[in-house]
C-alpha positions in Angstrom: -36.6 -55.2 18.9 -36.9 -53.2 15.3 -33.8 -50.3 15.1 -33.5 -47.4 13.2 -31.3 -46.3 10.0 -28.8 -43.8 10.7 -30.2 -42.2 7.8 -33.2 -41.8 10.2 -31.3 -40.7 13.1 -30.0 -38.0 10.8 -33.3 -36.7 10.1 -34.3 -37.1 14.1 -31.3 -34.8 15.5 -32.4 -32.2 12.3 -36.1 -32.2 13.1 -36.8 -33.6 9.8 -39.2 -36.2 10.4 -42.7 -36.4 11.0 -44.5 -36.1 14.4 -45.8 -39.7 14.3 -42.2 -41.0 13.6 -40.8 -38.5 16.2 -42.5 -40.0 18.9 -41.7 -43.8 17.6 -38.5 -43.0 17.9 -38.2 -41.4 21.4 -40.0 -44.3 22.9 -37.3 -46.4 21.2 -34.7 -44.9 22.6 -36.4 -44.8 26.1 -36.2 -48.8 26.2 -33.2 -48.8 26.4 -31.8 -49.9 22.9 -28.1 -49.0 23.6 -26.8 -49.3 19.4 -29.4 -47.0 18.7 -28.5 -44.3 21.8 -25.0 -44.7 21.0 -26.1 -43.4 17.1 -28.3 -40.6 18.5 -25.4 -39.4 20.7 -23.3 -39.3 17.4 -25.4 -37.4 15.4 -26.6 -34.7 18.1 -22.9 -34.0 19.0 -22.2 -33.3 15.1 -25.7 -31.6 14.8 -23.8 -28.9 18.2 -20.9 -28.3 16.5 -22.1 -27.3 13.3 -24.5 -25.0 15.1 -21.5 -23.7 17.1 -19.6 -23.2 13.9 -22.2 -21.6 12.0 -22.7 -18.9 14.8 -18.9 -18.3 14.6 -17.6 -15.1 13.0 -13.8 -13.9 12.6 -13.1 -10.6 12.9 -13.7 -8.4 10.7 -10.3 -6.7 10.1 -8.9 -10.7 9.1 -11.9 -11.1 6.4 -10.7 -7.9 4.9 -6.9 -8.8 4.8 -8.1 -12.3 3.4 -10.2 -11.0 0.9 -8.0 -8.1 -0.5 -5.1 -10.8 -0.7 -7.3 -13.2 -3.0 -8.4 -10.7 -4.8 -5.0 -9.4 -5.9 -4.0 -12.7 -6.7 -3.7 -14.9 -9.9 -5.8 -17.5 -8.7 -9.0 -14.5 -8.3 -7.4 -12.7 -11.3 -6.9 -15.9 -13.5 -10.8 -16.2 -14.0 -11.1 -13.2 -16.9 -7.7 -12.3 -17.0 -8.5 -8.5 -17.1 -4.6 -7.6 -15.8 -1.5 -6.2 -17.0 1.6 -8.8 -17.2 4.8 -6.2 -16.5 7.2 -6.3 -19.6 11.0 -7.7 -18.9 13.7 -4.8 -20.1 16.4 -6.6 -17.9 16.9 -9.8 -16.3 20.2 -10.7 -14.6 20.1 -14.1 -15.4 19.7 -13.7 -19.1 23.3 -11.7 -19.0 26.5 -13.8 -19.8 28.4 -15.2 -17.1 32.1 -15.8 -16.1 32.7 -18.9 -16.7 31.6 -21.5 -14.1 30.1 -18.8 -12.2 26.4 -20.9 -12.4 27.5 -23.5 -11.2 25.5 -22.8 -7.8 22.7 -21.1 -7.5 22.9 -17.1 -7.2 22.4 -15.3 -4.4 20.6 -12.3 -5.9 18.8 -11.7 -9.1 17.8 -8.2 -10.6 15.3 -7.5 -12.9 13.5 -4.0 -14.5 9.8 -4.1 -15.7 7.7 -1.8 -17.8 4.3 -1.6 -16.9 3.1 2.0 -18.8 3.2 4.3 -17.1 5.5 2.7 -14.4 8.9 1.3 -14.2 9.3 -1.4 -11.4 12.5 -2.4 -10.4 13.1 -5.4 -8.6 16.2 -7.3 -6.7 15.5 -10.9 -4.8 17.6 -12.5 -2.6 18.0 -15.5 -0.6 17.4 -15.1 3.2 20.0 -15.3 6.0 17.8 -19.2 7.0 18.4 -19.7 3.0 14.7 -20.8 3.0 13.3 -17.3 2.6 13.2 -14.9 -0.2 13.8 -11.0 0.1 12.4 -9.1 -2.2 12.9 -5.2 -2.5 12.0 -3.0 -5.1 10.9 0.6 -6.3 8.0 1.3 -8.6 8.8 4.8 -10.8 6.3 6.9 -13.2 7.8 7.5 -16.3 5.2 10.0 -17.3 5.8 12.7 -14.7 9.9 12.2 -14.4 11.2 12.4 -11.0 8.1 11.2 -9.5 8.1 7.8 -7.7 4.4 5.3 -7.2 4.3 6.3 -3.5 2.0 4.3 -1.4 1.0 1.9 -3.9 0.2 -1.3 -2.5 2.3 -4.3 -3.7 0.5 -8.5 -2.5 3.5 -11.2 -2.9 3.0 -14.5 -2.7 4.7 -17.8 -3.0 1.6 -19.6 -4.6 1.8 -21.7 -1.7 -0.6 -20.2 1.4 1.9 -17.4 2.2 0.9 -13.9 1.4 2.3 -10.9 2.7 1.4 -7.2 1.5 3.7 -4.0 1.1 3.2 -0.5 0.2 5.6 1.4 -1.3 7.5 4.8 0.7 7.5 8.1 -0.5 10.4 7.4 -2.7 8.1 4.3 -4.6 10.4 1.8 -2.6 9.1 -1.5 -0.9 10.6 -4.5 0.9 9.2 -7.7 1.8 10.5 -11.5 2.9 8.5 -14.5 2.2 9.0 -18.1 2.4 11.0 -20.0 -0.7 8.2 -21.8 -2.7 10.1 -22.3 -5.8 7.2 -19.8 -7.2 6.6 -15.8 -6.8 4.2 -13.4 -7.7 4.1 -9.7 -7.0 0.5 -8.2 -7.8 0.2 -3.9 -7.9 -3.3 -3.6 -7.8 -4.4 0.1 -8.2 -1.1 0.8 -10.5 -3.1 1.2 -13.2 -6.9 0.7 -14.2 -6.0 -3.0 -14.5 -3.8 -5.2 -11.9 0.1 -5.2 -12.4 1.6 -9.2 -12.3 4.7 -10.1 -12.2 5.2 -14.2 -11.8 8.3 -15.6 -11.3 9.2 -19.5 -11.8 12.0 -20.6 -9.7 13.2 -16.9 -8.5 16.8 -17.9 -7.7 17.8 -20.8 -9.8 17.9 -22.9 -6.6 15.4 -25.9 -8.4 17.4 -25.7 -11.6 20.8 -26.2 -9.8 19.5 -28.8 -7.4 18.2 -31.2 -10.1 21.4 -30.8 -12.4 23.0 -33.9 -13.2 27.0 -34.0 -13.3 28.6 -35.5 -16.5 29.0 -39.2 -17.0 32.6 -40.1 -18.0 33.0 -43.3 -19.8 34.1 -45.8 -17.2 36.5 -48.4 -17.4 36.1 -51.7 -17.9 38.5 -54.2 -16.4 38.8 -57.8 -17.1 38.9 -60.8 -14.6 42.6 -60.4 -14.8 43.1 -56.3 -14.0 43.8 -56.0 -17.9 41.9 -52.9 -19.3 39.9 -54.1 -21.7 40.1 -52.3 -25.2 
């Protein structure tokens, strides 16, 4: 008995064979070839699964959120770099610290950024579970003193798949929480004519502390009789 190849059965279930070949393959199946029947069955299931997947449509609101998050991400903006990188005016990590204060990772960080005509105040704190970051901030419009950047969209990502969105209140304030991945990105899509981006590596200095190597002291070399060698 002549068997048909796997590629032929794939074409068969996809209805991509000639009428003559189709008749021959159908006859072959009815003759009870166990191997070819198993191959045909597998690829028929694959075909049916693909048809079901093709007919599936996610909710429109979920698609809108996903597109908005990606459009505001550096992954999408990186293709044309048509964005504004906020300028650092102040970073508490760059200020002189009391001796011994940096022996452990800082629990918070305060930063001030400028993206004309706006000023962005950002505070980052460690969550109670030690695995999340709490980001609070305020957007101020310096071109009109006394006015805040209200109703501004803020897209926060840890660049590891988690994205959260926040909107500033009437005082230009926002607050969000996100899992700590060692990276942090804040994007303000509609603040200026170009999206304003803030990117931080190791926001609270946890990675640098975890990888620190303690100072090596000169070991004492002891002789066979317990005497110290000089």
